[in-house]
N, C-alpha and C positions, 0 to 999 in steps of 0.2 A: 152391347156397347156401354162403356163406362160413362160416367158423367162428363169426364174430360172429352171423350170422343164426341158426345152429343153436342157439347158447346162449340167445338172447333171444327169437326169434320162431318157430323151427321147432317143429313138433309141438304147437302150441297151448299154449304154456307158461301155467300158471295165473297167474304174475306178470304176464305181458304181457296176459293177458285183462283185468287190472285197470287197464291203462294208460288214462289219461284222454285221450280224443279228442273232437273236435267238428267237425261239417261246416262251420260258419261259420268256425271257426278255420283249418281247412284251406283254405277258399276265400280267406281273407285272406292266408294265407302264400303261396299260389300267385300272387296278384295282386302282392304286394310283390316277390316274386322276379322276376316278369315286368317290372315297372317298373324294378327295379334293373338287370337285365340289358340292358334296351333304352335307358334314359335315363341311367343313372349310370355304369356300367362303361366304355362306349366313350369318353365325354368325360373321365372321370377318367384313363384310360390315355393319351389324346392330350395332356392337359395336365399329365401327371405329378402328378396331384392328391394330396390328403391322405388318401385312403381306402385301407384295406388290402384284405383279401379281400372278395369280393362276398358279399351276403347269401345267395347260393346255396350258399356254402361254409359250411354250418351243420351242427351236430350233429344226428343223427337223433332225439334225445330232448331234452326239457327239461333244463336244467342248473342246478345250484346250485354256485357257486364259493366256497370258504371260504379266506380269506386272514387273515394276522395275524402279530403278533410271535411268536417262539418262546415256548413255555410260556404261551400265552394261553388254552389250553383248546380249541383248534380240534378236535383229534382226539377228545377226550372228548365234545365236543358232537355230533360226527358219529356216534359210537357211540350216543349217547343218542337221537338222532332216528331212527336206523336200527333200534334195538331189538336190536342185536347188537354185540359187541366186535369190530369189523372192523379198527380201527386201533390200533396200539401207542401207549400214552400214557406220559407221564412229565414230570418237571420239566426234565430236560436235553433237547436236541433229539433226537427219535426218528426222524425221517425227513428225508432231504435231497432228496427228489424230489416229483413230482406223482403222486398216486394217484387214479385214477378208479374210483369204487365204483358198481356198478349191480346191480339185481335180476336174478335168473335162476333156472333150475331146479336148478342144482348149484353147489357151491363150486368155482370155477376161478380161476386167476390167469394173466395173460399179460404178458410183458415188453414194453417199448416198441417194440422192433424189429418184433415180430409185430403189435402193435397198429397202428402207422402203415402197415403193409403191407396191412392189411385194408381193402378198398374200401368195406365197409358200415359201418365203425365211425365214420367221420367225422373221424379224426385224421391223415389222410395228410399234410396240409400242415405238420404239425409237423416234418417232415423238413428243412425249410429252415433250422431252427435248429441242425442238425448232430447228430453222434453224441453229443456231450457232453450234449445235452438228452434225446435219445431214450433214452439209457441211464439217465436219471433219471425215466422215466415208466413206470407200470405200471397194469394193469387188475385189479381184484378184482371178480369176480362172486360174489354171495352170495344164497342162497335165504332165504326167510322174513323179508325186510326189511319194516319198517313203511312205508317210502317206496318205492313201486314205479313202474317206468317212468320214472325220473328219474336222471340222472347226478349224483352228489355228488362233487366234486373237492376233495381235500385238497391243500394246498400246503406247501412247506418254510417253516418259520418264518423271518420276515424279521429281519434282524440289522443291527447298525451297520456302516457302510462307512467307509473312510478319508476319503471326501469328505463334508464337512459341508454342511448346507443353505445356509450362508452362502457357501461356495465355489460351490455350484450357482447361486446368485443373482448372483454377481459375475463379471465378465469384465474382461480387459485389452484394450480396443478397439484401441489402437495396436499391441499385440503381435499381435492376431488379424489386423489388416490386413496386417502384414508377412508373416505366415505365408501368407496368400492370395496376396500379391504374389510370394513366392518360389515357391510351387507353380505359379502361372500362368507364370512365366518358365521353369520346368523343363518344363512342358507344351509351351510354344512351341518350346523347343530340340529336344524330341523330334519335334515336327511338322516342323520344318525338316530334321531328319535322316531323316525318313520312318519313324520308329519308332512303335509303337502307344502310345496315350495313355489306354487305358481305365482303368488303375489310377489315373492322375492325376485323371481325371474323378471317379472314385468318392471319392478323398481330398478333392478340392476341394469336392465336394458335402457331405461330412460336416462339414468345417471350416466351410463357409459356413452350414450349417444350425445347427451348434452356436453359431457366433458370433451369428447372428440370434436364437437362443433365449436368449442370455445365459449360455452354459455355458463354463466355462474349459477350453479344449482342452489346456492344459498339464498338467491333472490326469491321473493314471493310476490309476484305482481298481482294487483287487483285486476280481475278480468270481468267478462260479461256474463259469466255463468255457463259458458260453453267455449269450445275451442275455436275462437274467432279466426286465427290464422288458418286453421284446418278447414273451416267452412269457406273462407275466401279462396283457398286452394281448390276446394271441391268445385265451386262455381267457375273459377278461372280455367280449370282443366277442360271444362265443357263449353266454355265461351269461344266464339269465333272472333269477336272484337272486344277488347278490354280498354275502357277509357278511364284514365286516372286523373282526377281533377284536383287542381290546387287553387288556393285563394292567394292573391298577391299580398294580403295581410299576414299570412302564415304559410309561406311557400315550402311545404315539405318538411316542416320542423317537428311535426307530431311523432311521438314514439311509435304509435301503431302503424302509421304510414310507412316509415322507414323499415320497421320490422316486417311488414307485409311484403315490401319490395325485396327484402333480403331473403325471405323464406317462401311465402305463399305464391309469389309471382316469379320465382326463380325458374329460368329455362323457358320463359314464355315471351321472350323479347319480340318475336315476330308478330305478335298480335296485341301488344300493349302500346297505347298511344297516350302521350302526356299532354294535358291541356291546362294551361295557365288561364283561368277564366276571370271574368269581371275586370278585364284590363281597361274597360272604358271608365271605370270608377277610380283609377289611379290619378292622383292629383297633379303629378309632375313627371317629367322625363327622369329626373333624379330618383324619384320613388320607384318608377318602373324598372330602371336599371338595377336598383338595389334588390327589388323583389326577384327579378329574373336571375341575377347573379347568385342570390341566396338559394334559389331553387336548384340551379345547376350545381352549386357546391354540395348541397344535400344529396342530389342524385349521384354525384361522383363517389360518395361514401358507400353506396350500395350497388352501383352498376360497375362491374369490373371490366371496363373497356376503355380504350384510349379516347375514343370519340363518344361524346354524349349523344343520346338520341334527340330527334327533332322534338321541340316543344311548341305546340300550337298556342299562340297568344291570341285570345279571342274574347268574345262576350256574347251574351244572349240579348236580342233586341229589347229595348226598354219597354215597348208595348207588351212583350211576352212576359214581363215581370210584374205588370200591373195586377192588382187584385181585382177580382170580378168573377162573373159566372163562368161555367165551363164553356168558353168560347174558343173557337179555333184560333191558333196563332200561326203566323207565317213569317218567313225569313225576309220580310220586306225591309225597307230602309229604317234603321234604328235612329232614335233621337240621340243627339250628342249631349251628354251631361255638361252643364256649364262648369267651367273651371277645371275640367279634366283633360288629360292628354288626348282624349278622343276628339276634342274640339280642334286640334291641330289639323292642318290641311292634309288630306289623304290618309290620316290615321284610322278613321272609322271605316273607310273602304277596305283597308288592309285587314282590320279585325273581322269585318264581314266576310272577306275572302277566306280567311283562316277558318271561320265558323263553317262555311260551306264545305271546306276540305274535311273537317271533322265529320260533318253530316254525311259526306261521301263515304267515309270509312264505315259509318253505321249502316248505310244502305248496302254496303258491299258484303255484309255478314253472310248472306246465303251463298254468294260466289266464293267466299273465303273458306267455307266449311270443308269442302273436299281437300283443299290444300292444307288446312290445319290438321286434318286427320292424318295426312301423309307425314306432316311435320311431327305429329305426336308419335307415330310409328317409328320414324327416324330417331327421334330423341330417346324413346324407350329402348330401342335396340342398342344405341350407342351407350346409354347409361348401364345397361345390363352387361355389355361387353366389359366395361371398366370394373363393375362389381364382380363379374365372374372371374376375370383374370387375377384380380387381387385375392379373391378367395382361393383360387387354384394355387397361387404362390404360397399363401398361408397354410393350406392343406399340405403342400409339399414339404414345407419347413417342419410342420408338426409330425408328419410321417417320418421324415429323416431323423427327428429327435427320438421318436419311439423305436425306430430300427436301431439307432445307436445304443439306446438303453437295453434293448433286447440282446444285442451282441455282447454288451458288458455283463448282463445277467448270465448268459450262456457260458461265457468265459469263466465267470465266478463258479458256476455250477460244475464245470469240468475240473477246475482246480480243487474245489472243495469236496466233490463227491467221487472223484475218480472217473475213469473213462466211461464205465458202464452207466454210472449215475448221470454223467453229463449227457450221454446219448439219450437217456430217458427224458431228461429235462428238455432237451432240444425237441424231441418228439412231442412232448406235452405242450411246449410253447407253440408248436405248429398245430395243436389240436388233435394229434393222432393218438395220444395216450391220456386217459383220465388223470386228473391231478392227484387222486388218491394213490395211484401207482408209484408216484415219485417218492413218497416217504416224507418224513418230517423235515429232513434237510432240504430237499428240493422245494417243499412248500415255503420254507423260510426264505430261500433265495427269491422265489417268485413274489412273495409278499413285499420283500425289500425293493425289488424292481418295480412293483406296482406303486409303492409309495413314492419312489423317486420319480416315476413318470408323472404322477399326480402333481408333485411339487414343481417339476419343470414346466408342466402345462400351466399351472397357476402363475409361475414366474413369467412365462411367455405372455400370458394374458395381461398381467400387470404392466409388462414392458410395452406392449402394444397400445394400451389405453392411457398410460401415464403421460403427463405433460400435454394434455389436450390431444392425445392420439398421435404423438410424434412418431411412435413406432410404426403405426399404420402408414403415416406419411412416407417413412423410409421404404416400406415395402412397395408402395405405389410408385415412388421415384425409381426404384430398381426395375420394376416390371415395365414401366413406360419410359425408360431412359431414352430410347431412340426417338420417340415422339417429342419428348421435352427438349432434346438436343436440337431437333429441327424447328423449335419454336412453336410447336402445336399448343396454343393456349386453350383450345377447346377441351382437350383431354384434362387439363388442370381444372377448368371450370366444372367439368362433369364430376371430377373427384370431390370437389367441395360439396356436391349434392349427394354423392354416393357414400361418402365417408361416415356420416352418422348412422347409416343403415348397417354398414360393415361393423362399426363399433358396437351397435346394439346386438348384432349376431354374436360377436365374440364375447360380449359381456354376459349375455343370457345363456348361450349354449356352451361356451368354452371352446378352446382351440381343439380339443379332442373330438368335438362333434362337427367340425367343419366338413362340408360335403366335398367329394371329389368331382370336379367339373372336367369333363373330357374336352380335349382340344377340338373334337368334331362338333360338339355343341356350340362352342364359341365360333368355329368356322361357319356354321350355319347362320348365326347372327351377322357375321361380317359379310357373307354373301348377300344377305337380305339388304344390308346397307349399300353394297356396291352395285347390285343388279335390280332388285325389286323397287327400292325407293326412287331411283332416277326414272324408271319407267312410269311409276305411279305419279311422279311429279309432272311429267310431260302430259299425262292423261288429265290430271287435275287442272293443268293450264288451259286445256281446251274448254273444259267446263267453266272455268273462271271467265273466259272471254265471252262466251255465250250468255252466261247468267248476269254478267255485268251489264250487257245490253238490255236484258229484261228489267233489271233494277233501275236503269236509266229512265225507262218508260214510267215506272212507278214514281220516281222522283219528279218527273215532269208533271204527272197527274197530281202530285201533292203540292205543286208550286215551288218545289225546292230546286228543281232542275229545269232545263228548257227542252223543247222539242228538238232543237238543233243538236244539243248534247246527246239526246237519245239516238237520233239518226247517225251521229258520228260514231257512237258506241256500236251500233248495228253494223256499220261499214267496217269498223275495226274487227268485229267478230268474223265478218265474212272474209276478210283478207288474212286473218291469222292462220297461217299454215294450211290454207285451203279448207277451213272448217265451214264450208258453205251450208251443209246440212244443219250444223249447230246454229248458225246465224239465222237460217230460215225459221227454225223453231222459235228463236227469240223474237223474230219479226212478227210471226203469227201471234205470239203471246201479247 
């Protein structure tokens, strides 16, 4: 047994005995992993698709991921829900890394190097982000936590970056095209000299992807020493609940926050919850309205929906923010700061109610896990369908272009070599006759045809990638014309996520290397979306009701919920589609 296993599961730890499990949820997770491994992973790998790690590369426990601007109260809130002062808090940034907090039998800490080396912990693939990231990750195991059997991950506060959102949204198409041309010429020169071109392929892919996504490649942001958006995406993909905290003093205006929402959290709407914290410290209704309006305005820039998501306006109780020893905190009555809007009648009660609603989302993480896995499978299959259909259309266009050139070459051979020579040329083009048999004239025609094919392929590549990938957009609109005509906004949103990957494929491999995707492969994905996903969704719903009842019991034990709420959840589980067995399991727990 690994060190991780001995801390969390060995010896029948009391905390782990309280972990919420459910047979239906486990069955759902197993089926999702099977489908992902069999239908999604191989095709995504062959097509260089838009998907990251497979759903099998998941954390062994449910996970709550807490993000936000620095000084937005993330760490204070984490201490509050855990019932212990685990994280250091303060107005200035207090932590520059990712901290994974989990329940255990003893208080133990582990650095990032040891954590990613543990095969049971689930963080091994973080190594791909390099030592700069691993050295900024740590694990804290704590006993006596209110929330047991769940990872709670605190993140470094997000800050302003030198690149503004306007710069991210703009690009210089002509400049980008010249960059791609120059890199392509450099690669061709290396190929002619017999030198390796792997580095050129990688650079071309990045520039092509950035160009297609509308990102200015001339910008050089100051970063953290590692791929921060990529790391946020890694944790977010594995999280069951994501809380994004904002401070009324700077509601969503930091560059990193907006960039994270635009990229790292894209496609995860169902598990992201927005929290405007510290509302009890706002001095007037006017200040509150300005902060709330500013947050909504910033969210509208990066959330491509007509309706903005719910924003929980809340605060952490004043006693939970007091400095002192590691004492338990509770969601009791908070003191109302003098001179703030919290002193108004009923305001503090509403902030407290919203805080309990946020805590309810946190405690629902185990119940949400199965449904999130189904959603991830659904999202992966839908993205891969868009990716595959666009590549299929590009492959068909490139093939038609090659066929046209071959026909022209054959016609030239027939006219230039005579009937017998033309016949030999046609046989050679089909691979039936060695090129040497064709003679000098035939070889000359073949060389000319090959040069023309290469030039046309390069012209097609440049047309597709130029002007921010406008050519790729044209292909997408042609392939999905029916969906777009019916007002299917989902397919357009998926394209914004898929497009950079298609652009990178075209930039690095060229249109001549585009794979042929069969209609049957795409049909398999579409059947998965129409048949398997709805069935798994119903199955995960059963697990959600039963596990919600179990979590209601844990909330009551932690003083966050009431016994009445727990009993009500148990009754709801019993009445839900006749799932009496599931409810009985929850009641016994």
